[in-house]
C-alpha positions as CSV (number, residue, x, y, z in Angstrom):
1,M,-6.2,25.4,10.4
2,Y,-8.2,22.6,9.0
3,L,-8.2,21.8,5.4
4,D,-11.3,19.2,4.5
5,T,-9.4,18.7,1.1
6,I,-6.6,16.8,2.8
7,E,-8.5,15.6,5.5
8,E,-10.8,13.4,3.6
9,F,-8.0,12.4,1.1
10,V,-7.8,8.3,0.9
11,P,-4.2,7.2,1.0
12,P,-3.2,4.9,-2.1
13,D,-2.9,0.9,-0.9
14,D,1.1,1.9,-1.5
15,S,1.4,4.8,1.4
16,G,3.2,2.4,4.0
17,R,2.4,2.7,7.4
18,I,1.2,6.2,7.6
19,G,-1.9,5.2,5.1
20,R,-2.2,2.0,7.4
21,V,-2.3,3.9,10.3
22,I,-5.0,6.5,8.8
23,R,-7.2,3.7,7.4
24,A,-7.2,1.9,11.0
25,A,-7.8,5.3,12.8
26,R,-10.7,5.6,10.6
27,E,-12.6,3.0,11.0
28,Q,-12.2,2.8,14.8
29,G,-13.5,6.4,14.9
30,L,-10.2,7.6,16.0
31,P,-8.6,10.8,16.1
32,I,-5.8,11.2,13.2
33,P,-2.7,13.5,14.0
34,Q,-2.8,16.1,11.4
35,I,0.8,15.5,10.0
36,Y,-0.3,12.2,9.1
37,H,-2.7,13.8,6.8
38,L,0.2,15.7,4.9
39,F,2.5,12.5,4.8
40,A,-0.4,11.0,3.3
41,W,-1.6,13.4,0.5
42,R,2.1,14.5,-0.5
43,M,4.4,11.3,0.2
44,D,7.2,12.3,-1.9
45,A,7.7,15.5,0.6
46,A,6.9,13.5,3.5
47,T,9.9,11.4,3.0
48,H,12.2,14.1,3.0
49,L,10.7,15.7,6.3
50,G,10.7,12.3,7.7
51,E,14.2,12.0,6.9
52,Y,14.7,15.4,9.0
53,M,13.2,14.1,11.7
54,E,14.9,10.9,12.1
55,E,18.2,13.3,12.5
56,V,16.7,15.7,14.8
57,M,15.8,13.2,17.1
58,R,18.0,10.4,17.0
59,G,21.3,12.1,15.6
60,P,24.0,13.3,17.5
61,S,23.1,15.5,20.1
62,V,24.2,16.3,24.1
63,L,20.7,15.6,24.7
64,S,19.5,12.2,24.9
65,A,16.7,10.5,22.8
66,G,14.2,10.5,25.5
67,V,14.9,13.7,26.9
68,R,14.1,15.2,23.0
69,E,10.8,12.8,22.7
70,L,9.9,14.7,26.2
71,I,10.3,18.0,24.9
72,A,8.4,16.9,21.8
73,S,6.0,15.4,23.8
74,F,5.4,18.7,26.3
75,T,5.3,21.1,23.1
76,S,2.7,19.1,21.5
77,R,0.5,19.0,24.7
78,R,1.1,23.1,25.2
79,N,-0.2,23.1,21.6
80,H,-3.2,20.7,21.8
81,C,-2.0,18.8,19.4
82,L,-1.8,15.3,19.1
83,F,1.7,13.2,19.6
């Protein structure tokens, strides 16, 4: 699903790393991962999502962080998503 309002949203200057990535990608004509648009549009909600993701990907587990990254990248590829 593509939401023009979100994809055309211009991140504010204080949007941190995500805003810088979006601006740089637009300047270079590169595709932007869809989740980045959501992060920039709702930074308050994205903070919590980012913390959750960090815990899932880097927190205690029987799987190494590398294996979890591999699973995530494989799943993204199967779903035709940028990782």
